[in-house]
N, C-alpha and C positions, 0 to 999 in steps of 0.2 A: 555491460551489461553480459561480458563473459563469468561475469565474478560472480550476478546476481543469482546467475539461472545456473552455476556451479555448485550445487546444495557442498562437497565436502571444505571449498575452499570458501564458501559465504558464511557456511554457518558457527565459526567459532566466532568471526566478525558481527552478527546479526544485527543484536541489540544496538550497540552502538551506530550500525550503518544505517537504521532505524530511528534511534531518535537525531539523529545526521540529517536524515532525509527530512521525518515530520517537521526539519526546524525547516529548511529549505524552503518545503513545500507551502509555506504558509509566507506568501511573498509580500504582506503586508505587516506583516510582524503584529494581526492581531485577533489570534490566540485561534483563526478557521481556519478549515483548508476550503477551499470552494474548488467544485466538481470541475470548470475551468486549469485551476492550479492541475490540482491531484492527475488528471488528464497529461500533463502534458509532460512530467514528470514520469509514468506509467510510462506512455509511447518511447518516452526516449531511453528509458528501458527495458524496452523492444515488447513489456506486455503483449496481449493480443486486447486489439480495443474492446468486443465485446466481455472479455473477460474482467477487465478489467473496470468498467463501467458498473455492471453486475455486481465487484465487490462494494464500488464505491456504493451502491447502491443499499446493501448491507448494512451497511455503516451511515448512509444518512436515513436514519431512522423518521427524522421530522421532517420527510421531506423535502429542508429547506435548502436541498440545492450548495450544502457545504459540511462538514467537522470539524467537528471541535480536533482543535491541534491535540494533538499525543495519540490522538485514534488511532490515525494511520503504523505512527507507531508499534501498537500496538496489534493494527492489522499484517505487519510486513513479521515478529517474533511469531505471530499466532501458526504464518503459515511455513516456518521454518522448526515450526516448534511439535508442528500437525500434519505433514504430511500425509493423504491420506484419510484426515476424520473430514465430519462435515466442520462445516464455519465460511461467517464469510475471507475468510486468509483463503480458506480451496475454492471459490468464483476468481481466483485470479487464474488456475491452471486451464487454459481452456478444452473445448469441448468432452 
């Protein structure tokens, strides 16, 4: 959690970590990340629950309760590339 929330420490590794987190969040390796699995990972990384849910909702455009594997990695990379910009990733910032 300390590394994830430290921009200078995390940014150089964001893409590789994003891909790894995306892969292990797809717990059954079916190509989809469910809301429950996503929330487990986000809460373990100490993200605000409401903010994490808002980000998932923004990614889940079909309202299926799941997102395609790869989309979560895009969100993580977007978060570190677009601090201060509008978008799904910025929903991760509470308040």
